N, C-alpha and C positions, 0 to 999 in steps of 0.2 A: 162843756160841749165835747162830745166824743169825736174821735178822728173820722168816723164814718159820717157824722152829721155834716162837718165842714167839707169833707171830701165829696160827698154827693152834691152839696150845694155849689161847690166849685166846678165840678166836672160834668154833672148831669142835672143842672137846675131846671125846675119846671116853671120858674117865674123869675124874670130878670128886671132890674131897674137900671136904666141908663140916666145918670145924673149929669146935667150940663151938656147933653148931646146937641150938636149944631144942626140948624136947618139945612146947611149946605153939605151934601154928602161927599163933596170933594175935600172938605177939611178933615184934619185928623180926628177931631171930636165928633164928626158926622159919620165916619166910616162904620163904626160898630153896628148901628141900626141897619145900614144898607147891607152889610155882610151877613148879618143874621137872617134878614129876609131872603137874600139871594141863596143862602145855604139851605133854606127850608127848615129853619128852627121851628119846632112844633110847640114849644112852650109859649108862655105869655110874656110879652115885652111891655114894660111900663116906663113911660118917659117922664122925666122930671126936668122942667125948665121954667123957672118963674117968669122969664121974660116973654114967653110965647104961649099961645093957646094950642097951637099945633106945631109939630116938628116933622118935616118931610112928609106932610100930609096926614100925620097921625096925632091923636089927642095927646096933649101934654098936661101935666099936673104941676102946680106951683111948688110942691114940697113932697118929701117922702111921706109925711103925716097925712097928706091929702090923698094918697093912693087908696084905691078901693080894697086892695089885698096886699098882704105883706110879701115882698119878694124874698127869694132865697139867696140871691146874690145881687150886689150893686156894683156897677162899674162907674167910678167917679171920674169925669172927664174935664174937671175944672182945674184952676190953679191951686197952689198948695193951701192958701188960707181958707178958701171956700171948701176945698177938699176935706180939711180937718173939721170944719163945721158940719159937713155932711156925714163924716165918719162918726162924730158925736151923736148925730141923729140916728144913724144906723145902729149904733150901740144901744141907744135908748129904746129903739123899736124892736130890737132882737133880731136883726138881719144877720145871719150866721157868717157870711163871707163878703168882704169888700175888696175890690181891686182898685188901686189908685194909679192913674196914668201919670200924674204930674211928677216932675222933679222938684227940687227946691227943699231938700231935706238935709241929711247929714253931709252931703257934698257941697252945700251952698253957704259956707261961712257961718257967722254968728246967728243970723236969722234962721238959716237952715237947721242949725243945731237946736234952736228953740222949737222949730216945727217937729224935728225928730223926737225931742223929749215929750212933746204933747202927744204925738202918735203912739209912742211906747207906753205912755201912761194910760191911754184909752185901751190899748191891747191888754195891758196888765190886769184889767178888770175881769178878763176871762169870758166875755160874752160874744166877742166878734174876732174873727181871724182876718188878717190883712195880707193880700198879695201885692207886693210892691214896697214902697213907692217906685216910680219910674218903671212900672210894669206895663207893657203894651198889650197884655191880656192873655187869655187862655182859649184854647181851641180843642174841641173834641169832634173830629170829623165823622165818627160813626153815629153821632147824635145831632149833627147839624149845628153844633155850637161853634160859631166863629166870633166869639166875644173878644174882638181884637181891633186895634186901630192900625195894624200893620197893612200897608198898601198892597203887599204881595197877595193878600187874600181876596183881592179883586179878581185874581186868576180863576177862570171857570174850570170845572171838572177836575178838581184836585184829586189825585189818586189816594184811595184809602189803603191802609196796610196795618202792620202790627207794631210799628216803631213809635214809642213815646219819647218826646224831646223835652228836656229840661234845660233852660238857658238863662244865664244872667243877662244876656243881651236881647233886646226886643227885636232889633232889625234882623238878627241872625236867624230867627225862626222863619222869617219870610224867605231869606236866602236859601235855607235848607229845603223849604217847600218847593220853590221854583226850580232849584237844581235837581231835587228829587223827581219832580214831574218830568224833566227832560230825560232822566235816566230810567224812568219807569218805577221809581221807588215810592211807595205810599206810606202814609203815617196814620197812626191811631189818634194821637193828640200831641199838642205842643203847648208849652207854658213859658212865659217870660217872667222871671221872679224879680227883675230889677234890683232894687236896694236890699231885698231879702231881709227886711226889718222884722218880719214875723214868720210867715210860712217860708220854708226853705225848699230848695230843690230836692233834698233828700226826703223830707216829709211828704211832698206832693207826689214824687215818684213812688214812694212806699205805699201811698194810698191807692195806686193803680195796680199793685202786684197781683191781686186776685181777679183782675179783669181779664177774662179769656181772650179779649180782642187785642190786648197788649202782649206782645211776644218778646220785645227787646227795647233797649233804651239808648238814646244818644244824649250826651251831656256837653253843653258848651259852657265852660267855666272861666270866669275872670278872676275869682278869688277862691279861697278854701274856707270861707265862712261856714259855720254850722257843720264842721267836719264830722262830728259825732252822728248827726242825722244822715249824712251821706254814707258813712261807713255802715250804719245799721241797715239802711236801704240796700246797699250793695251785697251785704251778707245774705239778706232775705232773697234778693233777686237770684243769687247763685244757688240757693237751696231749691228754688223753683225752676232752675234751668233757663232763666231769662237773662241773656248776656247784656253787658253794659259796656259802651265805648265812650271815651271822653276826648275832647280837644280842649287843652288848657292854655289860656293866654297868660301873660304876665310873667316873663322869665327874668324879671329884674331881681337883684339881690339886695334890695333896699333893707329888708329885715335883717340881713346879715351884718349890716353896718352897725347895728346896735349891740352886736355880740362882742365880747372881749377876747374870745378864744379863736384859734384856728378852726375849731369845730364849727363855730358860728359862721365862718366864711365858707367852709365846705358845704354846710347844710343851709344853703341859700334857699330862696323861695321856690325856685323851680326844682332843685334837687329833692326838697322835702315833699313837694307835690308829687313828684315822680314815685317816690317810695310809698307814699300814702296810697296813691291810686293802684299801684301794683299789689300792695297788701290787701286792698279791698277787692281784688279780682277784676278790676276795671281795665279794659284794653285802652291804652293811651296812644293816640295817633299824633303825628307831627304836623299834619296839614288839615285844613278845613275840608278839602275834597276827600281826604282819607277818612274823615268821620262818616261820610255818606257811604263810601265804598267798602269799608271794613265790615259793615253790618251783615251782608250775606255770608261772609266767611265765619263769623263767630259761632253760629250754632253748629257748624260742621267740625270745629277744632276744639276739642275739650281742653280746658285749662290744665296746666301742669302743676304738680305738687312741688317740683324742684325747678331750678333754673334750667332753661332750655333755649338753645340757639334756633332750633328748627331745621329740618332737612328737606330741601326742595329739589324735586326732579323737574327738568325743563325739557320740553319737546317743542319743536318749532318748524315753521315753513320758511322762516327768514332769520338767518344767523345774526345779522346786524341788529334786528329788532330785539331778539332774545338777549343779546349782549347788553343792551341798554338796561333791561330789567335786572339782569344778573348783576351788573355793576352796582346798581342801587341797593339790591338786597344784601350784597356783600358788605356795603358800607354800613348797613344796619344790623350786622352780626347774624345774618341768616346764612346757613351753610348750603351751598349749591352742591348737591351730592351726585356723583356719576352713578350710572346703573351698575349693579353688581354683575359679576361674571354670569351668574345664573339668569339674571334679567336680560343681559345681552344675548345669551343663548336662546331665550324664549323669543326675543325679537327677531333674531336671525332665522329661527325655525318658522316664523310667520312671514318670512320674506322681506323683513325690514332691516336695512343696513344701519346698525346702531353706532357705527364709528368707534372712536376710542376716547373722545373727550367727555367733559362733564355734560355738555348740551347734546341732545339728540336732534340733529338737524336733518329733517326729512326732505328738505329743499322742495322743489315743485311737486314731488311725489306726494307730499303731505296734503296737497290740495284735494287729492282723491279721498273720498269719504271713508272707504274701507281701510286705507293705509292709516289715516289719523285715528279712526275709531279703534282699530286693533292696537295701535301703539298706546293709546290712552288706557285701554282695558288692561294691558300688560303692566304698564307703569303704576296704575292705581292699585293693583294687587301685589306689587312688589313691597316687601317689608322694610326696605331701606328709606322710604320716603314718608314724611309727615304730610306732604302736600305735593300735588303735581300742577305745574303751570304750563299751559299750552299757549304758545305765541303764534298769532295768526297775522299774515301779511295783507297785501292789497286785496285779496279775494274777499276779505271781510267787508270791504266797502262796496265792491261791485257785484258780488254774489253772496250777500249776507246769509241767506237761508242755507245755501250749500256749505259755506265756510264754517259756520258755527254749529251745524247739525250734529257733527260727531261729538262735540262737547255736551250739547243738550241731551243727546241720547245716552252718553256715558254717565252723566250726572245722576241719573236715576238708578244706577247699579251699585253694587257693593264695592267698596274700595276706599282709598285715601281721598281726602277732599281735593276738589278740582277747581282751578281758577283759570281765567282766560285773559291774556293781554293782547288787545287789538292795536296793532302798530299804526294803521292809518286812522283818520277821522271816520268812524263807522257808526253813526248814530242808530241806524236800523239794526245792525248786528247787536249793539249794546242793548236796545230795547228787547230784542228777541231773547237774549241771554237773561236779562232781568226778569222777564215774564216766566222763564223756565226755572228761575231761582239759581242761576249759575253766576257766581261772582265774576264780574268783568271790569277790566281797567283799560283806559285809553291813554294813560300817562305813566311812564316808567317810574317816576318818583312816587306817585300816588300808589301805584301797584306795589312797590317795595314797602312803602309806609304801612299799607293795610296788611300785607302778608306778615311783616315783622311784628306789628301790634297783635295780630291774632295768634301767631306762633309763640310769642313771648309772654302771652297772658298767663298769669299764675292763678292757681286756686286761692281764694281769699284766706287770710289768716285770722282765725277766730281769736279775740282777746282772751288770754288764759286767766287773767285776774282783773279785778276791778281796781282802778287807779285812784289815788287820793285826788280830791277836787282841787283844781288849780286855784291858787290864792290870788284874789284880785287886789286886796289891800296889802299893807305891809311895805317893807323897804328891803331892797337887795343889799347884800354885804359880801364883799370878797373875803375869802380866807387867805391867810398868808400860806406860803409853801409848806411850812411845818404843820400848820393846822390841817392843810389838805392831806398830808401824809397820814395824820392821825385818823381822819375820817375814812380814807381809803383802807387803812389797816383794819378798821371795823368791818369792812366788806371782804376781808381776806386777801387784800392786794399788798404785796411786799414792796418796799421801797429801799433804796440804798441807805446805808447807815449815815446818820447826820449828827452834827453837833452845832449849837448856836453860840457864836462868840460876840463879844463886845469889841468893836474895832479900836476903842480907846485903851484897852487893856492888853497886857502881854499875851502872846500866844501860849496856851497851856499845852500839855501833852495830850495828844488826840487818842480816843479809844479805838482807833483803827489806823492802818498803815497809810503812808503816802504812796502814790500820788493822790491828790485830792482836787476838788473843784470848790471855789468860793463864789457865793452869790449874795447879792443884796436881798435881805428878807424884809419885805414891806408889802402888805396887802394891796397898796395903791399902785404898785409897780408890777403889772401883769406880765409885760414882755421885758424881762430883765436884760436881755442882750441889747435891745434897742437903747436902753438907758446906760449902756456900758457897765452893767452891774454883774458881769460874769467873768471870771478868770479860771482857765482850766490848766491841767498839767502841772500843778504846784507840787514840787518835790520835797520840800522841807519846811521847817518852822520859819526860817528867815524869808523864804519866798512867799509864805502865807501872809506874814506881816506886811510885806511889800504889796501883795495882791489886795489886801484889805484897804491900804492907803489909796491904791489906784481906783478901787471901786468907789470909795468915798468921794474922791476928787471928780471922777467921771460923772457920777450921778448928780453931784452938785452943779456941774457945768451944764449938763443936759436937762436937768429938772431944777431950775433955780428955786431956792427955798426949801428943798428937800434935804433933811439931815438924816444920814444913815446911822442908825443906832444898833442895828443887828446884822450880823453876817452869818449865813448858813454855810457850813463846811460839810462837804459830802464826799464819801469815799468814791473814787472813780472805779467804774465797773465796765468791763468790755463784754459785749455780747455778739451773737451771730448777726444781728440786725436790729433796727429800731422801727417802731411803729407809733402811731397816734391812736389812742382809744378815747373817744369823747362821748359826752352825753349832753343833751340839750332839750329843754321844753320849748317846742315851737308854739307861739301864741295861738295859732289856728289849728294845727294838726295834733299837737300833744308831744309826748316824750319820744325822742329818737336816740339811737346809738350809732356811732360812726367809727369805722376802722379805716386808717389811711397810712400811707407811707409817712414815717415820722421825721422829726428834725426841723431845721429851719426852712427847708424847701417844700414843706407840706402843701402850702397854697399854690406854689408854682407848678408842681407836678399834678395836683388834684387827682391822685391815684387813691380812690376811696370806695368804700362800700357802706351802705346805710340801711337800717331797718327801724321799724317802730319798736319802742321799748315797753316792757322788758322782752327779752328774747330767750331762746333756749340754746342748748349746746350744739345741736345739729345746724341750726341757723348760723350760729357763730362760726362753725367750720366752713359753712357756705360763704360767709363774708370773707374769711381768710383766703379762700380759693379765688375770689373775684378780683383781688388787688394784685397788680403786677409785682409788687414787692414780695409777695408770698413765694415767688420762684427762688429768691435768695434764701428765704427762711426754710425752704424745702430741700436744701442741699444741692442747689444749682451747680452743675459742672464740678462735682466733687467737694463742694464746700461743706462745712459742718452743718448738720440739720438742726434747726431750732426747735424749741419746745412748743410745738403748735397746740398740743392738748392744753397746756397751762394757759397759753394765749387765749384759746377759746373760752376757758373758764373765766378768765379775766374780763373778756368782752361781756359775758353773761353777768358777772358781778357788777360791772359799770352800768349795764342796762337796767339792773334792778334798783339803781338809785331812783328810778321812776316811782318806786313804792315807798320811798323815804318820806316821812312826814315831819320827823324831828331829827335833824334839820330838814326843811323842805328845799331840796337841791334844785336850783334853776339851771345850772350849767356846770359841767365838770369836764376836765381834760387831763389826760396823762400824755405828755409829749416832751421827750420821747419815753416810751416804754421799751426797755431793752429786752429782747428775746434771747435767752441764754441757750446753750446747747440742750438737746433733747434730754429730759429728765431733771434739768437744773432749774426750771421755772422761768419766771420773768421778773424784772425789777423796774419799778417806777423811779425815774431820776429827775422828773419835774412834774408838778401838779398844780392845777388851777381849778378852783371851785368857787362858785357863786351861790349863795343861799338867800332865801327870802325869809325875813322875820316879820312876825305880826307886830 
């Protein structure tokens, strides 16, 4: 089955079967028939209900096989057992797409897992595509298709527009529609993917890319399943100039608990999702309301090729109201930029007192149309602003047409993007602005959220190379520190000189000078300091012998049953500073590379930068600039400058472990990596690597 076959059957079906639809339109399983009729669906609706001859006054058939014509899509409204029997029948009869409302699959214990296995087996035959389970349905407002059980679609006169919504949650598509109607925001279509066992958000959204009635996308994400599909869709959407915004739930770091390294802790579920969405060119908002309100901004603000804070100019009729929005934007790393001297001179020449602060407060004079319109025209043509925010006070509630007319008229002219923050509750003004296509906000937090998401949106990063397929089978194995150094050396990464000693034998002459550090060498002891397995600052052979005895005793006390048979002795090296460089394969997103402040306080400070792997040298330098520790490495207050060029090359080398197949590296970390003075390179003084073997 081609993608166009199932896509048309899903989004524009000419014939639908409702299986198990209730005679009571108030029940969840009775709503789809009612909604389809009310929305004016022009296709054919076939009802399957073996218990009744009629349903809601319409003829019902006892089975799919008894239908006079084959439907293109079936919506199964029964419990899981009957749903699977119906899915089998759909597969046998060649129905291209089936939506399953019922829960009771992978989330429902042993019985649910059995149901899930049966569902996947049916799908694997390749004749039917499944939306769900736990999908509340699909909506195409331009075609009268409200094939959903979501009660919100009882709302009459839903506004149509260009936004297509993909959501893991079924209830949230209803919330978006009802809130959108209040704000005057219309939708092209909405889909709830539920358990996403087959058809994914990325696949479904990609199927709408060539639809001229779809101009942008909203995503409500609970997980990052099928990340490859999502990334492929986002890249294609960017090529077509159709912006994508996302609100991502699930900020827990449960996945990080499975990692043995600091990298795993730093690259928790939310941090990984953040970098993935950014590299896909998707604008991520922090709030559900922001998901709605960011959309009018995105087409007006081109994504950036490099990191951008965003420069915003603020003009207001109410200083206090503007200050609320300014505070929130500053918290989200948006720069509030004062007018340049040239811009102030232009304002003064137009009879507008620009003052001397960052905010241009017009006070009550700004209520005058000519004053506000002139100020907006001058600010929007000033080169120092990426966006201009107009803050309007009480007049927006009591005289909405007059208060927002300057912004509406200015919107259609050349210049920087414009947005409006309405301080009072001003629903009429909000609808006027929405109808004119002017981004409008009524909450300072949401205003800042949407502006930050739009300004910080990056152009998507195209994968430079194809990656080896993640290994599902096999067993993970930790390398000991010496083995880790050998593998890093093959990638061109230097480590401090080491020698391996037997703690039961006399200390030999070392191939390097004292002072040295001694460490327990055992692949099962990842965090050696926690086990008392490290002694530093050893000045001679006698101290080394004593240090080895201390390590053996400490490890035995803290890890009963562990016998220390090897001690790694390493030449102590002093650098300008230390960092962590790590690599990890996230089970949903794929390989990532992390740079962070190094040492034992890595997780405490959480000063880190992250990218999808592999990466290039310019991106590595960008990562260095993002962490606060880079100020020390850059010669802060006369300190020695570190070798940042070699550090960048090392980040690239670690990121390219994503390409390694023999061994297949699951996780790697250098912590700390000492950064030496400029020109002297970097040195790994601890290494942790986990590989997967077939």
